[in-house]
C-alpha positions as a LaTeX table, in Angstrom:
\begin{tabular}{lrrr}
\hline
Residue & $x$ (\AA) & $y$ (\AA) & $z$ (\AA) \\
\hline
Unk1 & $-4.12$ & 5.30 & 0.73 \\
Unk2 & $-4.03$ & 4.97 & 4.51 \\
Unk3 & $-7.82$ & 4.89 & 4.73 \\
Unk4 & $-7.96$ & 2.15 & 2.10 \\
Unk5 & $-5.28$ & 0.17 & 3.94 \\
Unk6 & $-7.04$ & 0.59 & 7.27 \\
Unk7 & $-10.11$ & $-1.09$ & 5.80 \\
Unk8 & $-8.03$ & $-3.78$ & 4.10 \\
Unk9 & $-8.54$ & $-2.42$ & 0.60 \\
Unk10 & $-5.56$ & $-2.76$ & $-1.76$ \\
Unk11 & $-4.44$ & 0.35 & $-3.65$ \\
Unk12 & $-3.29$ & 1.16 & $-7.15$ \\
Unk13 & $-0.70$ & 3.92 & $-7.00$ \\
Unk14 & 1.82 & 5.64 & $-9.21$ \\
Unk15 & 5.35 & 4.54 & $-8.39$ \\
Unk16 & 6.45 & 7.94 & $-7.08$ \\
Unk17 & 7.50 & 9.32 & $-3.71$ \\
Unk18 & 6.40 & 7.41 & $-0.65$ \\
Unk19 & 3.87 & 5.38 & $-2.66$ \\
Unk20 & 6.77 & 3.43 & $-4.14$ \\
Unk21 & 7.89 & 2.36 & $-0.66$ \\
Unk22 & 4.51 & 2.10 & 1.10 \\
Unk23 & 2.85 & $-0.17$ & $-1.44$ \\
Unk24 & 4.09 & $-3.74$ & $-1.18$ \\
Unk25 & 3.65 & $-5.06$ & $-4.72$ \\
Unk26 & 1.11 & $-7.92$ & $-4.93$ \\
Unk27 & 0.56 & $-7.74$ & $-1.16$ \\
Unk28 & $-0.99$ & $-4.35$ & $-0.35$ \\
Unk29 & $-1.61$ & $-3.16$ & $-3.89$ \\
Unk30 & $-0.06$ & $-2.57$ & $-7.27$ \\
Unk31 & 2.16 & 0.17 & $-8.67$ \\
Unk32 & 2.12 & 1.70 & $-12.13$ \\
Unk33 & 4.53 & 4.05 & $-13.88$ \\
Unk34 & 3.67 & 7.70 & $-13.38$ \\
Unk35 & 2.06 & 9.42 & $-16.38$ \\
Unk36 & 1.75 & 6.12 & $-18.23$ \\
Unk37 & $-1.90$ & 5.39 & $-19.03$ \\
Unk38 & $-1.06$ & 2.08 & $-20.71$ \\
Unk39 & 0.72 & 0.86 & $-17.60$ \\
Unk40 & $-2.21$ & 2.01 & $-15.46$ \\
Unk41 & $-4.60$ & 0.05 & $-17.72$ \\
Unk42 & $-2.35$ & $-3.02$ & $-17.39$ \\
Unk43 & $-2.33$ & $-2.71$ & $-13.59$ \\
Unk44 & $-6.12$ & $-2.30$ & $-13.44$ \\
Unk45 & $-6.56$ & $-5.50$ & $-15.46$ \\
Unk46 & $-4.06$ & $-7.26$ & $-13.22$ \\
Unk47 & $-5.89$ & $-6.06$ & $-10.10$ \\
Unk48 & $-9.23$ & $-7.48$ & $-11.23$ \\
Unk49 & $-7.53$ & $-10.69$ & $-12.35$ \\
Unk50 & $-5.86$ & $-11.26$ & $-8.98$ \\
Unk51 & $-8.19$ & $-13.26$ & $-6.70$ \\
Unk52 & $-5.82$ & $-12.68$ & $-3.78$ \\
Unk53 & $-7.12$ & $-9.14$ & $-3.33$ \\
Unk54 & $-10.68$ & $-10.34$ & $-2.71$ \\
Unk55 & $-9.71$ & $-12.89$ & $-0.05$ \\
Unk56 & $-10.60$ & $-12.02$ & 3.54 \\
Unk57 & $-7.14$ & $-13.11$ & 4.75 \\
Unk58 & $-5.47$ & $-10.68$ & 2.34 \\
Unk59 & $-7.66$ & $-7.83$ & 3.53 \\
Unk60 & $-6.63$ & $-8.52$ & 7.13 \\
Unk61 & $-2.95$ & $-8.58$ & 6.10 \\
Unk62 & $-3.33$ & $-5.20$ & 4.39 \\
Unk63 & $-5.00$ & $-3.67$ & 7.46 \\
Unk64 & $-2.25$ & $-5.07$ & 9.70 \\
Unk65 & 0.42 & $-3.68$ & 7.37 \\
Unk66 & $-1.12$ & $-0.23$ & 7.74 \\
Unk67 & $-1.31$ & $-0.53$ & 11.50 \\
Unk68 & 2.33 & $-1.62$ & 11.79 \\
Unk69 & 3.67 & 1.16 & 9.56 \\
Unk70 & 1.48 & 4.00 & 10.73 \\
Unk71 & 0.54 & 3.32 & 14.33 \\
Unk72 & 1.21 & 6.11 & 16.83 \\
Unk73 & 3.95 & 4.00 & 18.41 \\
Unk74 & 5.70 & 3.72 & 15.04 \\
Unk75 & 5.26 & 7.43 & 14.30 \\
Unk76 & 6.77 & 8.37 & 17.68 \\
Unk77 & 9.64 & 5.92 & 17.20 \\
Unk78 & 10.40 & 7.26 & 13.71 \\
Unk79 & 10.32 & 10.87 & 14.87 \\
Unk80 & 12.58 & 10.02 & 17.82 \\
Unk81 & 15.09 & 8.44 & 15.43 \\
Unk82 & 15.00 & 11.55 & 13.26 \\
Unk83 & 15.66 & 13.99 & 16.09 \\
Unk84 & 18.10 & 11.68 & 17.86 \\
Unk85 & 16.34 & 11.11 & 21.18 \\
\hline
\end{tabular}
């Protein structure tokens, strides 16, 4: 997922674990219900029917989202919060 984001490619992910919080619906990708092939099919159709995901501006927004959430500065800050320093 992070590699896709870094290159501005939206993702389709099951709505489980950190995917449910990392994927911003309609902005960085689409979520489907885990173990639900019909929902996955619906999301795939929606993905290809959404022109927003092919726009250059959207791709830049996705890449920036990845950078903000997963930059080294953010990782260090998050770890510092967790250990209380």
